[in-house]
N, C-alpha and C positions, 0 to 999 in steps of 0.2 A: 444835105449831108455830104455829098461829093465836094461841093464848094468849100465846106468847112474843112474837110480833110485836106484839100489842096492848099489851104491857107495856113496850115499848121507848120511850124518850123521843126527842124530836127532836134532842137534842144529841149522840146517838151518832154516831160516825164509823166508816167501814169499817175492818176489821181490817187489820193490816200485811200479813198473808199471806192472800191470797184467790185461789182458783183463777180464772184469767182465761179469756176465750174462747180456744179453741185451745190452752190451756196443758196441761201434763202432768196426768194424772189423780191425784187425791189419794185416799187410802184412804177408803172409805165410812164416814162418821160421822154420827150424828144430832145436829146442833147447831142452836140457834136462829139463824135468819137475822136479821141486824141491818140489812139493806139489800140493794139490788140495783143492777146497772148499768142505768140508764134510757137510753132513746134520747137521743142527744146526748152521751153519755159521762160524765154526772154521776152521782155516787153518791146514789141516792134512798133515803130512810128511810121506814119505815112511817108512814102518816098524813100524809106531807109533801105529797102531791098525789093527784089522782084516779088517776094512773097507778100509784101505790103501792097504792092501795086495790084497783085491778084486779089488781095482782100478788098481793096477799094473798088475794083471792078465788080466783085461779087456783092459788095454792100451798096452799090449804086442804086438810085431809085429805078424802079421798073425791073429790078432783078431780085424780087423778094424771095423767090424760091431758092436761088443760090445763096442769098443771105441767110435763109433759114438753115441751109445745109452746113453753114460754117458755125453760126451761133444760134442754137435753139433757145427756147424760152428760158432755160436755166443756165445758159452759157456753156453747155457741153457740145462738143462735136457730135454730129448725129450718129456717126458710126460707133462712138464710144458709149452711146446710150444703150446699145445692145451687146457690146463686147468690151469688157473692162480692160482687156489687154491693150487696147489702143489708148487708154487713158494715160499711159506712161508718157505719151508725147505731149500731154497738156497738164503739167504739174499744177497743183493747187497751192495757193498761199496757205500759211500755217493756220490762220484764224478760221477759214471755212473748214479746213480739215478737222480742227478741234470741235467745231460745231457739229459736223456730221458724226464724229466719234461720240460726242455727248448724246446725240439722239439714239445712236445704236445702244449705248449703255442704258439709257432710259428705257428703251424697248425691251432689252433683255431682262433688266431688273423688274420691269412691269410684268413681263411674261412669267418670271419666277414667282412673283407674288400672286398672280392670278391662278397659276397652276398649283403652286405649293400651299398657299394660305387659304385662298378662296375656293380651291378645288374646281376651278373651271377646266373643262376638257382642253387638253393640249392643242387640239386642232383649232379651236376658237381662239385660244391665247396666241398661237403663232400668227393667225390672220391679223389680230389686233396689233401685234408687234410689227408686222410688215407694213401696216398702214401708218403706224407712228414713224417708222424709219423713212417711208416714202414722203410723207407730209413734211417731216422735219428737214429733209434734205432738199425740199423744193420741187419734188416731182409733181407734175400735173396729176390730179386725182384719177383721171381716166387712164393715165399710163400706169398708175399703181395697180389698178384692177387688172389691166391687160397683162402686165408683167407677172403678177401673181398667178393668173390663170395659165400663162405659158409655162411657168416653172412647175406648176402642179402637173400639167399634162406631160411635160418632158420627163419628169421623174417617175410618175406612175406608169408611163409607157413601158418602162423596163422593170421597175421594182414590183409592181402589182402582179405581173405575170409570174415572176420567179418565186415570190413569196406565196402566191396562191397555189402554185404547183407544189411547192414545198410542204404546205399544210395538207394537201391531198395525200402526198406520199406518207407523211407522218401519221395521218389518220388511218390509212390502210395498214401500216405497221402495228398500230395500237389495236385496231379491231380484230386483226387476224391472230394476235398473240405473238407476232414475229419479234417484237422488241423484247418481250419477256423470255422467249426462247434463246435469243442471243445472250441476254444477261445471265441466264442460268448456266448456259454452256461455258461462258467465259469464266464465271466464278468457279465452276467445277474443275476447269482446266488449271486455273491459276492457284486453286487451293484456298482453304480457309485460314491457313496459318498467317497469310499476309492479306487478310480480308480488307483492311482499309485501302491498300494499294490496288487490289483487284477491283473494288467498288469504284475507285476513282477512274480507272481505265475504262471500265464498263460504262460508267456514266458519260465519260467524254465521247465514247464511240456512239452510244445510244443517242446522245444529245446532238449529234451532227445534223440529222434531218428533222428534228422536232424542236419546238419551243421549250424554254426552260420549264415552265409549268407543266406542259404535257409530259416531258421526260420524267419529272418527279412523280407525277400521278402514275405513270407506267411502272416505275421502279418501286413504289411504296409497297405493293403486295409482296414483292420479293424481299424487301427489307423486313416486313412483318414476319415472313416465314423464317428468315435468318434469325430474327430476334427470338422467336419461340425456340429455335433449335440451339442457338449458341448462348442464350440467356443474356445477351447484350442489349443495352438500352437502344431504343430506336434513334435517339439523338446521336449516340456513338457511331452507329452504322450510317446515319443519314448525312453527317457532315462531309465525309469524303465524296458522297454522291453529289451533293449540291456544289461542291468544289469543281468536280468534273463537268457537270452540266453548265455551270456558270461560265467557265473558261471556254467551253465549246460555243455557247450562245453568244458571248461577247466578242470573240476573236475570229471565229472560223466561218467563212461563207459556206452555204448560202443563207445564213441568218440575216434578218433585215438590216441590222446596224452596219455590219461590214459591207453588205451589198450596196447600201446607200453611198457609203464612202467610195467604194470601187467605181460605181457609176459616176459619181461627181468628179473624181480625180482622173478617170480613165486608166485605172490600175489594171494590171494583168491578173485575172482571177486565179489562174493556175499557180502562179508564184505566191499569191496571197494565201492560198490554201496551204501550200507547202511551208511557207514561213510561219503561218499561224499555228500549225501543228507543232513545229519545232519550239515555238514560244509557249504555246498553251499547255502542253503536257508537263513541262517542268514547273510552270506556275501553279497548275492544279495540284501537282504532287506536293509542292511546298505548302500550299494552303490547306490541303486535305490531310493526308496521313501524317506529315511532319508536324503541322500545327495541332492536329488532334492529339498527338502524344503528349503535348505540353498542356493543352487547355482542358482535356477530358477530366483529369483528376481534380482540377481546380473548380470545375462545375459539377462534380459528382456524377459524370456520365460514364465512368469506367467501372461502376459497380454492377454486379450481376442482378438480374431481375427474374422473378418467377414467371412461369407461363400463365397468362391471364386471358380471359375471353376477349376475342377481338384481335389477337396478335396474328392469327392465321390469315394467310392470303385469301381474300374473297374472290371466288371464281367470277370471271366476266361472262358475258353471253357466250354460250358454248359455240365452238367452231367444229364443224364436222370433220375436217381434215386439216389440222394445224400445219403450217408450213415447216419445211425442214430448216435446219440451222443455216445451210448453204444458201437457200432461197432468201431467208430473212437478212442474213449478213450481206449477201450480194446486193439487195435492194438498198441497204444503208450506204454501201460503198460505191454503187453504180454511178450516181450523179457526180460524186467527187472524182472518180476515176475518169469519167468522160471529160470533165472540165480540165483535168490535168493534161489531157492529150494535146491540147493546143500549145501548152507550154513546152511539152516534149518536142512538138513539131518545130517550134521556134528555135530550140536548142540544137536539134540534130538535122534539120532539113534546111537547105538553102532557100532564100527568098525566091519565089517563082517556081519552086518545085511543084509538080502536079498534085502531090499528096498534101502539100501544105494548106491549100485552100479547103480541102476536104476535112482535115483535122481542125482547122479553125471553125468550120461550120458545125461539126459535131461537138466541139468543146464549148460552143456558146451556151450560156446558162439557159436560154430559152429551149434550145434543142436538147441539151442534156437532161433538164428537168422534165420536159415533155416525154422524152423516150423512157425515162425512169418510171414515170407515173403509168404510162401505157403498159410497160412490162409488169409493174406491180399489180395492176388490175387483173392480170392473168395469174401471176404466181401467188399473190396474197389475197386474191379475190375469187376468181372462178374456180381455181384448183383447191381452194379451201372450202368449197361448197357454197359460196355466196351466190345468190341469184343476181340477175341483172338489176333488179329493183333495189336490192340491198347495196350493191356496189354504187349505184347512182346516189342512194341516200347518204352513204358514207362520204362521197365526194362533195355533195351539196352541203352536208353538215360541217365540212371542214373549213369552208370559206368564211362562215359567220364570225368565228373568233378572230380572224385576221382583219376584219373590216376596220377596227379601230387603228390598227397598225397602218393600213393603207391611208387613212385620213391624216395621221400624224406625219408619215413619211412624205405624202404629197404636199402637205402644208409646208414642210421643211424645204421642199424644192421651190415652192412659191416664194418663201422668204429669201432663199438664196438668189432668186432672179431679181427680186426687188433690191436687195443689197447690191447686186451687180449693176442694175440700171441706175441706181441713185448715186453711184460713185463711192458708196460706203466700203465696198469690197477693196477698192484701191487704197483707201485710207488705211484699212487693216493691213494690207500687204506692205505699204510703206512703213508703217509702225513696226511690223515684224522684222523688216529688213534693218531698220534703224536700231532695234533692240539687240541685234546680233545674237539671237537665241536660236538654238537648233530647232528647225521646224518639227522634228520628231518630238522634242520635249514640249514645244508650244502646243502641238496638237493634243498631247496628253493633258496638259494643264487646262486648256479650254474645255475639253470634254469632261474632265474631272470636276471643274467648277460648276458646269451645268448639271452634271449628275448629282452632286451634293445638294444643289439648290432645288432641282425639279424631282429627282428620284427615279426617273425612267432612263434606263440605259439606251433605249432606242431613240428617245427624244434627244438625249445628250449627244450621241454620235451624229444624228441628223443635223442638229443645229451647228455642231462643231465643224462638220463637213461644209456647210454653207459658208461659215465664217472663214475657214481656212482655204477655200477654193482658190482665191487670188494668190495666196502664198505659193501654192503648187505651180501656178502658171508663171510666177516670178522666179522660180527656182527650177529650171529645166533639168538639172542634174539630180534632183531629189528622188530618192527611192520611194515611189508612191505606195508600193505594197507595204513597206514598213510603216509609212505614215498611217495607213488604214489600220494597221494592228495597234500602233501606239494610241490612236484615238479610241479604238475598241477597249484597250486596257484602261484608259482614263474613264471610260463610260461605266466601268464596273466598280469604281472606288466607293467606299464608305456607304454602303446601303444601310439606310436607317428607317425611321418611322414613316417617312414620306414615300417609301418605295413599297409597291404592292408585293414584290418578291419577299420583303422582310416578313410580312404577315403570313405569306404563303408557307415559308420555311418554318416559322414559329408554330403554326397550327399543325402542319403535317408531321413535324418531328416531336411534337409535344413539349416544346420548350417554353420557359417563361420569357417575358420581355427582356429581363436582365441577362438571362442566358443567351438569348438570340443576339443581343448587342455585343456580348463578349465572344461569341463564336462566329455567327454568320457575318456580322458587320466587319469584324477584324479579318475574317477569312477572305471576304471580298477585297479588302484593302491590300492584303498580301498578294492576291492574284494580280491586282492592278499594278502594284509597284514592281513585283517580280517580272511581270510581262514587259513593263517598260525597260527594266534593266536588261532583259534578254534582247529586246529590240535594239537598244543602244549598242550592245555587244555584237549583235548580228550585223549592224550597220558598218562596223569596223571591218567585217569580213567580206560582205557582199557589196559594200559601197552604197 
């Protein structure tokens, strides 16, 4: 090979067909190399520069290890196989880029079909999608499995802890009656003359520490009591509630979707919380009380109903000493307040200040959520008369419903790692740059497309974060916090028959399929579009 290299003249050009980085594997053949892809994307010939001399030395017989470090089996620099940021130094020709993009499209379309049409669990579907992308891009099979496992571990190392602690806190709030106490007090203070607005705000706050479904189950007894008292239909009362819960669930940490994107992009959680509240409340208000005023008479939801059996709130398991409003509200706000401390420290304390490290530690999601659960065990557990055994049972029972979320989120991290290692991430980043579209709008579009096809908001933002990760690294000035929120907004759009939340709302609010499509589906779309517009407006202000 060295002799062949030495005999080549400087006038030789690269062959028409040459295996490119991340391209499909060609049959192994011993051929003389007439050049190589040099940093900067130019085809370098032997003897043309010092870099080519170095390449000849590394490619010389007896130096296989060095040769392997320059050109791996699929033509990628070794460092780039684990870090796509280095791929910018080795641009790919257009044809292999299109081939990789084609396999990504095939994988995503196949995932949508498996999950949406054939009802395969999203966890298994994402694994299959990762395998398709890896094989299609020419990755060795062993590397596909290894990359996927590394991605799952890296993702769940953060997400599983935060989401698990969040479900424990939410369960303690539910079992102690704390969430109901907060809701009743806020409705009493805000008054019933502006009931839709009060319900939207209550649902947004109650939804901060609990999942959408849990929040609706918690508030349904209150809605039934209000229905019996005000003679309002359950659907009329419930639409503002689901608007507040949905906006909180899709946009505000520490819910799983936003937390996945925060972890993937390295966004500041305090700023994300602050911006998401600024965006989420107006979006929920527009989709809840404002839209309700227009749609209720058209669906017959504004007529009075007579009190019937079953509209009264059903008592939960009795609590010996219900928590005070201050205790319950404090437990809802404590983790959010702690996570905001780090942002305040960044703004008001100079780097290296002795208190800065302390605030960063306390504001980390792990510490904030752990401290909140420990305090809740006292305020919402022992002081409510719960025994140690009952508190333990509550905590253990809270983790089960989150298991499916752990699997999906972890698989999304595995897919992200495979996209990264295969070079597909760089292809997506290049195309995004060439398209000259705002990353905030692009994130919303990708998440919205997956949401419409798959139905799950968590799956939508998880996959969108995996696809958009290279775009974030390619745009260092991008506001990562706003990108997280724009993707969360996209993940809420157009909930329909393939979304479990659609049927959840239909059954609990006593709506028909047609009524649910005209109310809940449109409501979700209003939240999504309104939140995107708020994000774009906020971007002009904060940069």
